[in-house]
C-alpha positions in Angstrom: 15.8 -67.4 70.7 15.2 -66.2 67.2 12.0 -67.5 65.6 11.2 -68.4 62.0 8.9 -65.4 61.9 11.5 -63.1 63.2 14.0 -64.3 60.7 11.6 -63.8 57.7 11.3 -60.8 55.5 7.5 -60.2 55.8 7.2 -56.6 54.7 7.7 -56.2 50.9 8.1 -52.7 49.5 7.0 -51.5 46.1 7.6 -48.3 44.1 4.7 -46.0 43.1 6.5 -44.3 40.2 9.1 -44.6 37.5 9.9 -47.7 35.5 8.3 -50.8 36.9 6.3 -48.8 39.4 2.6 -48.9 40.1 1.9 -45.4 38.6 3.6 -44.5 35.3 6.2 -41.7 35.2 4.9 -38.3 34.4 7.4 -36.3 32.4 5.6 -33.1 31.9 5.5 -30.3 34.5 1.8 -29.8 34.3 -0.9 -30.6 36.8 -2.8 -33.8 36.4 -3.6 -37.2 37.6 -1.9 -40.5 36.8 -3.4 -43.9 37.5 -2.9 -47.5 36.7 -3.8 -51.1 37.7 -1.2 -53.6 38.7 -1.0 -56.9 40.5 1.0 -58.2 43.4 1.8 -61.9 43.8 2.8 -62.1 47.5 4.2 -65.6 47.5 6.4 -64.8 44.4 7.9 -61.8 46.3 8.3 -63.6 49.6 10.2 -66.3 47.6 12.5 -63.6 46.1 13.0 -61.8 49.4 13.7 -64.9 51.5 15.5 -67.1 49.0 13.1 -70.1 49.4 9.9 -71.3 47.7 6.6 -70.1 49.1 3.8 -72.0 47.5 0.9 -70.1 46.1 -2.0 -72.3 47.2 -2.4 -70.7 50.7 -4.3 -67.8 52.3 -2.0 -65.3 54.0 -3.2 -62.4 56.3 -1.8 -59.2 54.9 -2.1 -55.4 55.2 -0.9 -52.6 52.9 0.4 -49.2 53.9 2.1 -46.1 52.4 5.8 -45.3 52.4 6.8 -41.6 52.4 8.0 -39.1 51.8 5.3 -37.6 49.6 6.0 -34.4 47.7 3.3 -31.8 48.3 0.7 -31.1 47.1 0.4 -34.7 45.8 -2.6 -36.8 46.9 -2.5 -40.6 46.6 -5.1 -43.3 46.8 -4.3 -47.0 46.5 -7.0 -49.7 46.5 -6.1 -53.4 47.1 -8.6 -56.0 46.0 -7.9 -59.5 47.1 -9.9 -62.5 46.0 -12.8 -63.1 48.3 -12.0 -65.6 51.0 -15.1 -67.7 50.3 -15.9 -71.4 49.8 -16.4 -70.7 46.1 -12.9 -69.4 45.5 -11.3 -72.1 47.7 -13.3 -74.9 45.9 -12.4 -73.4 42.5 -8.7 -73.7 43.4 -9.1 -77.2 44.8 -10.9 -78.4 41.6 -8.3 -76.7 39.3 -5.4 -78.3 41.2 -7.0 -81.7 41.3 -7.6 -81.7 37.6 -4.1 -80.4 37.0 -2.7 -83.3 39.0 -4.9 -85.8 37.3 -4.0 -84.6 33.9 -0.2 -84.7 34.6 -0.3 -87.9 36.7 1.4 -90.1 34.0 4.1 -87.6 33.2 4.9 -87.0 36.9 5.1 -90.8 37.4 7.5 -91.2 34.6 9.8 -88.2 35.0 8.9 -86.6 38.3 8.9 -82.8 38.5 11.4 -80.0 39.1 12.5 -79.2 42.6 10.7 -75.9 42.8 7.7 -76.9 40.7 4.4 -75.4 42.0 0.8 -74.8 40.8 0.7 -71.1 40.1 -2.3 -69.2 38.7 -3.3 -65.7 37.7 -5.8 -63.4 39.4 -7.5 -62.6 36.1 -6.7 -62.1 32.4 -5.3 -58.6 33.0 -2.6 -60.1 35.1 -1.7 -62.7 32.5 -1.7 -60.5 29.4 -0.2 -57.3 30.7 3.2 -56.4 32.1 1.6 -55.4 35.4 3.0 -57.8 38.0 5.0 -55.7 40.4 8.4 -56.7 41.8 9.9 -55.7 45.2 12.0 -52.6 45.5 15.7 -53.5 45.9 15.4 -57.1 44.6 16.8 -58.3 41.3 15.2 -61.4 39.8 18.4 -62.7 38.1 17.8 -66.2 36.8 14.9 -66.9 39.2 11.8 -68.5 37.8 8.2 -67.9 38.7 6.3 -69.5 35.8 2.6 -69.7 35.9 1.3 -73.3 35.3 0.5 -74.3 31.8 -1.1 -77.6 30.6 -2.0 -79.0 27.2 -5.6 -80.4 26.8 -6.5 -83.4 24.7 -6.8 -81.2 21.6 -3.3 -79.9 22.0 -4.3 -76.4 23.2 -2.0 -75.0 25.9 -3.8 -73.1 28.6 -3.0 -71.5 31.9 -5.3 -70.8 34.9 -7.0 -67.7 36.2 -9.4 -67.3 39.1 -11.7 -64.7 37.5 -13.1 -64.7 34.0 -14.5 -67.3 31.5 -12.4 -70.1 30.0 -10.9 -69.0 26.7 -8.1 -70.2 24.4 -5.5 -68.9 26.8 -6.7 -69.7 30.3 -9.1 -71.9 32.2 -11.5 -69.7 34.3 -11.3 -71.4 37.7 -14.4 -70.0 39.3 -16.3 -70.4 36.0 -15.2 -74.0 35.7 -16.3 -74.7 39.2 -19.6 -73.1 38.5 -20.0 -75.7 35.6 -20.3 -78.4 38.3 -23.7 -76.9 39.2 -23.0 -77.3 42.9 -25.3 -74.4 43.8 -28.1 -75.2 41.4 -31.6 -75.4 42.8 -32.2 -78.9 44.2 -35.7 -78.2 45.4 -38.6 -78.0 42.9 -41.0 -75.1 42.9 -44.2 -75.3 44.8 -46.4 -77.5 42.7 -49.6 -75.7 43.7 -52.2 -75.3 46.4 -54.0 -78.6 45.8 -53.5 -80.9 48.7 -54.2 -84.6 48.3 -56.8 -86.1 50.6 -57.5 -82.7 52.2 -60.9 -83.9 53.5 -59.2 -86.6 55.6 -57.2 -84.0 57.6 -59.5 -81.4 59.0 -56.7 -79.8 61.1 -54.6 -79.0 58.1 -55.1 -75.6 56.5 -54.5 -75.6 52.7 -53.3 -72.0 52.8 -50.8 -72.6 55.5 -49.6 -75.6 53.6 -49.1 -73.4 50.6 -47.1 -70.9 52.6 -44.8 -73.6 53.9 -44.2 -74.9 50.4 -44.0 -71.6 48.6 -41.9 -69.5 51.0 -38.4 -70.9 50.4 -38.9 -73.1 47.3 -36.2 -71.0 45.6 -32.7 -70.4 47.2 -31.8 -67.0 48.6 -29.0 -66.6 46.0 -28.7 -66.8 42.2 -28.7 -70.6 41.5 -27.6 -70.1 37.9 -24.4 -68.1 38.3 -21.6 -68.3 40.9 -20.8 -64.7 41.7 -17.7 -63.1 43.2 -17.7 -59.8 45.2 -14.3 -58.2 45.4 -13.3 -56.9 48.9 -11.6 -53.5 48.8 -9.0 -52.1 51.1 -7.8 -48.5 50.6 -4.9 -46.4 51.8 -4.8 -42.6 51.1 -2.5 -39.7 51.8 -2.8 -36.0 51.2 -6.6 -36.0 51.5 -6.9 -34.5 54.9 -9.2 -36.1 57.4 -9.6 -39.1 55.1 -5.9 -40.1 55.3 -5.4 -43.7 56.1 -1.8 -44.8 56.0 -2.2 -48.5 56.8 -5.1 -50.9 56.4 -6.3 -53.5 58.8 -5.3 -57.1 58.3 -7.3 -59.1 55.7 -7.0 -62.5 54.0 -5.6 -62.7 50.5 -6.4 -66.1 48.9 -3.4 -67.4 46.8 -1.5 -64.3 47.8 -2.9 -62.3 44.9 -3.8 -58.7 45.0 -5.2 -56.3 42.3 -3.8 -52.9 43.0 -5.4 -49.7 41.6 -3.6 -46.4 42.3 -4.3 -42.8 41.5 -2.2 -39.8 42.2 -2.9 -36.1 41.6 -0.2 -33.5 41.6 0.3 -29.8 41.0 2.2 -28.1 38.1 5.4 -27.9 40.1 5.3 -31.5 41.3 5.5 -34.3 38.8 5.1 -38.0 39.5 8.9 -38.5 39.2 9.4 -36.5 42.4 9.9 -38.3 45.7 6.4 -39.8 45.9 7.5 -42.8 47.9 5.7 -46.1 47.6 3.6 -48.7 49.4 4.2 -51.9 51.2 2.5 -55.3 51.7 3.1 -56.9 55.0 2.3 -60.6 55.7 1.4 -61.6 59.3 3.8 -63.9 61.1 2.9 -67.6 61.3 4.1 -71.1 61.1 4.4 -71.5 57.3 8.1 -70.6 56.8 7.7 -67.6 59.1 4.4 -66.3 57.7 0.7 -66.9 58.2 -0.6 -69.0 55.3 -3.4 -71.5 55.8 -3.8 -74.1 52.9 -6.6 -73.4 50.5 -7.6 -77.0 50.9 -5.5 -79.2 48.5 -1.7 -79.2 48.5 0.5 -80.0 45.5 
């Protein structure tokens, strides 16, 4: 019997060159390197490929790989950076969604919401401000909509949401906003000193040992003043000899967002408009409409 996973398009292909591709076209016939940064919104593209809504607030397991043929002597390296699958990123998403639902509660009570409405956010400001969000090869968007969530604050300023970066006039920084809650601030005071009250009444207690117990660990083993994010990196490369890696291992990609950096070097007789192929993002099979996608914690 056919399964939901088997009936789902889980491998999405993207172009590496020409209009809309990850790497810009190279018109001259001279040797050189072209590189660029783009973004992939996996749930957007799963929605396009499978003609149904895939909500963004989930964590899929994905892998990326190269698609040939590659014209020699080109070399290619593609680095995918997902958001880290950490409690900080998940809590930041939960807080942003909770505040979004709270701020729109009255409007949703009065008029409801559109059938395919969803809470959609950006990876960072570069994804919002630039024309860098890739689309699947062979798919036309037509009249489809994938609008990133916007909301007006009490002062009338319209903002969207991004995981990485500070809050500004365009976007709320989700991790930065969560950091403002001071959830990881130091709750334990520094060691007040070596003086021990009533020390003469307790001859078995060593003042120096007491100081070690209080002093070693009175500050947390992390920066309590700044919630920091480390980007995981997964690379594929071709044309580099023994370092070739055509497909990465599986890794989690919170909210289905990937920052993709690509660089390609080519010879004088081989421009970027040649048959340099592309890359794919494959989502693991699972029980969320045929793909693996565990909720980030709070559903719309």
